[in-house]
C-alpha positions in Angstrom: -18.8 -197.6 -87.1 -20.2 -201.0 -87.3 -22.9 -202.2 -84.9 -20.8 -204.5 -82.8 -18.2 -201.6 -82.4 -21.0 -199.2 -81.1 -22.4 -202.0 -78.8 -18.7 -202.9 -77.5 -17.9 -199.1 -76.6 -21.2 -198.4 -75.2 -21.2 -201.7 -73.1 -17.7 -200.7 -72.0 -18.7 -197.4 -70.8 -21.6 -198.9 -69.0 -19.5 -201.6 -67.2 -16.9 -199.2 -66.2 -19.4 -196.9 -64.4 -21.0 -200.1 -62.8 -17.7 -201.4 -61.6 -16.6 -198.0 -60.2 -20.0 -198.0 -58.3 -19.5 -201.7 -57.0 -15.9 -200.9 -55.9 -16.8 -197.4 -54.7 -18.2 -199.2 -51.4 -17.9 -202.9 -51.2 -14.2 -203.2 -50.6 -14.9 -201.2 -47.3 -17.5 -203.8 -46.0 -15.2 -204.6 -43.1 -15.1 -201.0 -41.8 -19.1 -200.6 -42.4 -19.4 -203.8 -40.1 -17.4 -202.2 -37.4 -19.6 -199.1 -37.8 -22.7 -201.3 -37.4 -21.6 -202.5 -34.0 -19.2 -205.3 -34.5 -16.0 -204.5 -33.0 -14.4 -208.0 -32.2 -11.6 -208.5 -34.8 -12.3 -212.2 -35.0 -16.0 -211.4 -35.5 -15.2 -208.7 -38.0 -13.3 -211.2 -40.2 -16.0 -213.8 -40.0 -18.7 -211.2 -41.0 -16.6 -209.9 -43.7 -16.3 -213.3 -45.3 -20.0 -214.1 -44.9 -21.1 -210.7 -46.4 -18.7 -211.3 -49.2 -19.7 -214.7 -50.0 -23.4 -214.4 -49.6 -24.4 -212.5 -52.8 -21.9 -214.9 -54.8 -23.9 -218.0 -53.4 -27.3 -216.8 -54.7 -25.8 -215.4 -57.9 -24.4 -219.0 -58.4 -28.2 -220.3 -58.3 -29.6 -217.6 -60.4 -26.8 -217.1 -63.1 -27.8 -220.3 -65.1 -31.5 -219.0 -65.1 -30.6 -215.5 -66.2 -28.5 -217.1 -68.8 -31.2 -219.2 -70.3 -33.6 -216.3 -70.3 -30.9 -214.2 -72.1 -31.0 -216.8 -74.8 -34.7 -216.6 -75.0 -35.4 -212.9 -74.5 -32.0 -211.1 -75.2 -28.8 -210.3 -73.7 -29.5 -206.8 -73.4 -32.4 -207.2 -71.2 -30.3 -209.3 -68.8 -27.8 -206.4 -68.5 -30.5 -203.8 -67.8 -32.0 -206.2 -65.2 -28.5 -206.4 -63.4 -27.9 -202.7 -63.5 -31.3 -201.3 -62.3 -31.7 -204.2 -59.8 -28.3 -203.5 -58.3 -29.1 -199.8 -58.2 -32.2 -200.3 -56.0 -30.6 -202.9 -53.7 -27.5 -201.1 -53.2 -29.2 -197.9 -52.4 -31.2 -199.7 -49.6 -27.9 -200.9 -47.9 -27.1 -197.5 -47.0 -30.2 -197.5 -44.8 -29.5 -200.8 -42.7 -29.2 -200.5 -38.9 -27.5 -204.0 -38.2 -25.3 -206.7 -40.0 -28.3 -209.0 -40.2 -30.1 -206.4 -42.5 -27.1 -205.9 -44.5 -26.7 -209.7 -45.1 -30.4 -210.0 -46.3 -29.8 -207.3 -48.9 -26.5 -208.8 -49.9 -28.4 -212.0 -50.6 -30.9 -210.2 -52.7 -28.2 -208.3 -54.6 -26.6 -211.8 -55.6 -29.9 -212.7 -57.0 -30.5 -209.8 -59.1 -27.1 -208.5 -60.2 -24.4 -210.1 -62.3 -23.5 -207.1 -64.7 -20.0 -208.9 -65.8 -21.5 -212.4 -67.1 -24.4 -210.5 -68.8 -22.2 -207.8 -70.3 -19.8 -210.7 -71.6 -22.7 -212.7 -73.0 -24.0 -209.7 -75.0 -20.7 -208.8 -76.5 -19.5 -212.5 -77.3 -22.6 -212.9 -79.5 -22.2 -209.5 -81.4 -18.4 -209.5 -82.0 -16.6 -211.2 -85.0 -14.8 -214.3 -83.7 -11.3 -213.0 -84.9 -12.0 -210.0 -82.6 -13.1 -211.8 -79.7 -10.1 -211.8 -77.5 -9.8 -207.9 -78.0 -13.4 -207.3 -77.2 -13.3 -209.5 -74.2 -9.9 -207.8 -73.0 -11.3 -204.5 -73.7 -14.4 -205.4 -71.5 -12.1 -206.7 -68.8 -10.3 -203.3 -68.7 -13.5 -201.9 -67.9 -13.7 -204.1 -64.7 -10.1 -203.5 -63.9 -10.2 -199.7 -64.4 -13.5 -199.6 -62.5 -11.8 -201.6 -59.8 -9.1 -199.1 -59.8 -11.2 -195.8 -59.9 -13.9 -197.1 -57.4 -11.8 -197.9 -54.3 -9.7 -194.7 -54.7 -12.8 -192.4 -54.7 -14.8 -194.5 -52.4 -12.1 -194.5 -49.9 -11.8 -190.8 -49.8 -15.7 -190.4 -49.7 -15.9 -192.8 -46.9 -13.3 -191.1 -44.9 -14.9 -187.6 -45.2 -18.7 -188.4 -45.7 -19.1 -191.8 -44.2 -19.8 -195.1 -45.6 -23.7 -194.8 -46.0 -23.0 -191.8 -48.6 -20.9 -194.2 -50.5 -23.9 -196.8 -50.9 -26.2 -193.9 -52.2 -23.5 -192.9 -54.7 -23.1 -196.6 -55.9 -26.9 -196.8 -56.6 -26.8 -193.6 -58.7 -23.8 -194.9 -60.8 -25.5 -198.3 -61.4 -28.6 -196.5 -62.4 -26.8 -194.2 -64.9 -25.1 -197.4 -66.2 -28.4 -199.1 -67.1 -29.6 -196.0 -68.8 -26.4 -196.1 -71.2 -27.3 -199.8 -72.2 -31.0 -199.1 -72.5 -30.7 -196.1 -74.9 -27.3 -196.9 -76.6 -27.0 -200.7 -77.1 -28.7 -202.3 -80.3 -28.7 -205.9 -79.8 -31.0 -206.8 -82.9 -31.8 -209.9 -81.0 -33.6 -212.8 -82.8 -35.0 -215.4 -80.6 -34.7 -219.2 -81.5 -37.7 -220.7 -83.4 -40.3 -222.7 -81.7 -38.9 -225.8 -83.1 -35.5 -225.1 -81.7 -36.9 -224.1 -78.3 -38.8 -227.3 -78.0 -37.2 -229.7 -75.8 -34.4 -227.4 -74.7 -35.3 -227.6 -70.9 -33.1 -226.8 -67.8 -31.4 -230.3 -67.7 -30.6 -230.3 -71.3 -28.9 -226.7 -70.9 -26.9 -228.4 -68.2 -26.0 -231.2 -70.6 -24.4 -228.6 -72.9 -21.8 -228.4 -70.2 -21.4 -231.8 -69.0 -21.1 -233.1 -72.5 -17.8 -230.9 -73.3 -14.8 -231.9 -71.6 -13.3 -228.4 -72.5 -16.3 -226.6 -70.9 -16.0 -228.8 -67.7 -12.3 -228.2 -67.5 -13.0 -224.4 -67.6 -15.6 -224.5 -64.8 -12.8 -226.2 -62.7 -10.4 -223.3 -63.5 -12.9 -220.5 -63.1 -13.8 -221.8 -59.6 -10.2 -222.3 -58.5 -9.4 -218.7 -59.6 -12.3 -217.0 -58.1 -11.9 -218.9 -55.0 -8.4 -218.1 -54.7 -8.8 -214.3 -55.2 -11.6 -214.2 -53.1 -10.0 -215.7 -50.0 -8.0 -212.6 -49.8 -10.8 -210.1 -50.5 -12.6 -209.9 -47.1 -9.6 -209.6 -45.1 -7.4 -207.2 -47.3 -8.6 -204.0 -45.7 -8.0 -205.6 -42.3 -4.4 -206.5 -43.6 -3.9 -202.9 -44.6 -5.3 -201.8 -41.4 -2.7 -203.8 -39.6 0.3 -202.6 -41.6 -1.1 -199.1 -41.5 -1.4 -199.1 -37.6 -2.4 -195.7 -36.5 -3.3 -194.0 -39.8 -6.6 -191.9 -39.6 -7.2 -192.4 -43.4 -7.2 -196.1 -43.6 -10.0 -196.3 -46.1 -8.1 -194.0 -48.5 -5.0 -196.1 -48.1 -7.0 -199.2 -48.9 -8.7 -197.8 -51.8 -5.5 -196.4 -53.4 -3.9 -199.8 -52.8 -6.8 -201.6 -54.8 -6.5 -198.7 -57.4 -2.9 -199.5 -58.2 -3.8 -203.2 -58.6 -6.7 -202.4 -61.0 -4.8 -199.9 -62.9 -2.1 -202.6 -63.6 -4.6 -205.1 -64.5 -6.5 -202.9 -66.8 -3.3 -201.9 -68.6 -2.3 -205.6 -69.0 -5.8 -206.9 -69.9 -6.3 -205.0 -73.1 -2.7 -205.7 -74.2 -2.9 -209.5 -73.3 -6.3 -209.7 -75.3 -4.6 -208.7 -78.5 -1.8 -210.9 -77.8 -3.7 -213.8 -77.1 -5.6 -213.7 -80.4 -2.1 -214.2 -82.1 -0.2 -216.4 -79.4 -3.1 -218.5 -78.3 -5.6 -218.3 -75.1 -4.2 -221.5 -73.3 -0.7 -220.4 -73.3 -1.6 -216.8 -71.8 -4.0 -218.1 -69.3 -1.4 -220.4 -68.1 1.2 -217.6 -67.6 -1.4 -215.3 -66.1 -2.6 -218.0 -63.5 0.9 -218.9 -62.4 2.2 -215.4 -62.4 -0.5 -214.1 -60.2 0.0 -216.9 -57.8 3.7 -216.2 -57.6 3.0 -212.7 -56.6 0.5 -213.3 -53.9 3.0 -215.4 -51.9 5.6 -212.7 -50.9 2.5 -210.3 -49.6 2.3 -212.6 -46.6 5.8 -211.4 -45.5 5.6 -207.9 -46.1 6.6 -205.4 -43.3 5.2 -202.2 -44.6 2.6 -200.6 -46.9 5.3 -199.5 -49.5 6.3 -203.3 -49.9 2.5 -204.3 -50.5 2.0 -201.5 -53.0 4.9 -202.8 -55.2 3.8 -206.4 -55.1 0.0 -205.5 -55.8 1.3 -203.8 -59.1 3.3 -206.8 -60.2 0.2 -209.1 -59.3 -2.2 -206.8 -61.3 -0.1 -207.2 -64.5 -0.7 -210.9 -64.4 -4.2 -211.0 -63.0 -5.2 -208.8 -66.1 -4.6 -211.6 -68.3 -6.8 -214.2 -66.7 -10.3 -213.6 -67.3 -10.1 -212.2 -70.9 -8.5 -215.6 -72.0 -10.7 -217.8 -69.8 -13.8 -216.1 -71.3 -12.5 -216.3 -74.9 -11.8 -220.1 -74.5 -15.5 -220.6 -73.3 -16.9 -218.4 -76.0 -15.2 -220.3 -78.7 -16.1 -223.6 -77.2 -19.8 -223.2 -77.8 -22.1 -222.1 -80.8 -23.5 -218.4 -80.7 -26.9 -219.4 -79.7 -25.9 -221.3 -76.6 -23.5 -218.5 -75.2 -26.1 -217.0 -72.9 -26.9 -220.0 -71.1 -23.1 -221.3 -71.2 -21.7 -218.1 -69.6 -24.6 -218.2 -67.1 -23.7 -221.6 -66.0 -19.9 -220.9 -66.1 -20.6 -217.6 -64.1 -22.1 -220.0 -61.4 -18.8 -221.6 -61.0 -17.1 -218.1 -60.7 -20.0 -217.3 -58.2 -19.3 -220.5 -56.1 -15.7 -219.5 -55.8 -16.8 -216.2 -55.0 -19.2 -217.3 -52.1 -16.9 -220.1 -50.7 -13.7 -218.1 -50.9 -14.5 -215.1 -48.7 -15.9 -217.5 -46.0 -12.7 -219.8 -46.1 -10.7 -216.6 -45.9 -12.5 -215.3 -42.9 -12.0 -218.7 -41.2 -8.3 -218.9 -42.0 -7.8 -215.6 -40.9 -9.6 -216.0 -37.7 -7.9 -219.4 -36.7 -4.4 -218.8 -38.2 -3.6 -215.3 -39.2 -4.3 -212.6 -41.9 -0.9 -213.5 -43.4 -1.8 -217.2 -43.8 -4.5 -216.3 -46.4 -1.9 -215.3 -49.0 -0.2 -218.6 -48.8 -3.2 -220.5 -49.3 -4.1 -218.3 -52.5 -0.7 -219.0 -54.1 -1.3 -222.7 -53.6 -4.7 -222.6 -55.2 -3.6 -220.5 -58.2 -0.7 -222.9 -58.9 -3.1 -225.8 -58.9 -5.2 -223.8 -61.3 -2.3 -223.3 -63.5 -1.4 -226.9 -63.8 -4.9 -227.9 -64.4 -5.1 -225.5 -67.4 -1.9 -227.1 -68.7 -3.3 -230.7 -68.4 -6.9 -230.5 -69.1 -7.7 -227.5 -71.4 -7.0 -227.7 -75.1 -6.0 -224.6 -77.3 -8.8 -223.6 -79.7 -8.3 -222.4 -83.2 -10.3 -219.1 -84.4 -12.3 -219.8 -87.5 -10.8 -217.8 -90.5 -14.1 -216.5 -91.7 -15.5 -213.4 -90.1 -18.7 -213.9 -88.4 -20.5 -210.9 -87.1 -23.7 -211.5 -85.4 -26.8 -209.2 -86.5 -24.7 -207.6 -89.2 -23.6 -203.9 -89.5 -25.0 -200.6 -88.5 
């Protein structure tokens, strides 16, 4: 097995465990808010939006910093920072006594974590270009698979053992994920020479983005996609609660719902990753974005849980193709030595969407209705798909294989 393959599969396992951990507990934050003493439905919606958006806001600030440090000291180190930092902070969340303490820890979490951009930067610099779509698609299956397994298990644990127990389990899973990267991943990182580092300050790193129309276009795409998806995120458990009505296992039902979406996304992402290497990343990104948008719309009008289940599966099949193709376009738009900082900066765009989306969703839900949120999401994803069509150009993969750091 070549080194890049060993790194890919080890990082995949680590990312899977980490995402299982995150989704083991965070989809149920609205219910934890109620347990902490907030009972008014409008206030729960607002707090859910704030707590979902807060870590993304600090992540938007810190991602470029971590990205630059990744290019200077190694991408593996940044993955370890995200895993172990997340383990400590998440465990502490199970000890809070009010929503203000939880908010403070969520803000700290955003500053320390970011396992996905860190792992993407690591894999993108150790994978041959002609296998980039497949590798990033495979990595995305870890995200979607974790997003499937995590809520399913987390919902059952929350219903039977309480939400605090879920935070402790999440912290343990993140710690295990960090150990896998520490002992199994071999980066072989070679820092840039002093001559190359000289003059590469923060603003010159930012200029890499602003001097490229392609990267600027992708920043807009990532913002719209994340903003659209995260509008729904904080209110989705409340929407399931509305449909399920008197059910006593609401966390388990919510977890199963999210699990089905994740399973469909995981299935499609690895297939779409392979297809995009042949068909073209731009075409797949357009179809995936518009398709996801069209399956959000009917969710606003469902009358029962079963209808929502079916639409979430269809949504997952299209959503699975968005991030692998977007990350592949970004990776092929810059040289290897700049990918850490570029993924860090583009992660900031995603994080801004992650930060503002939940807040907007909470406001829309509290002023209009829970159903109105799905209509807003559809409109935003259609806009994103049109923007990709107009502003993003298709990139051709270099014919020559370029495997960074050689073979094992």
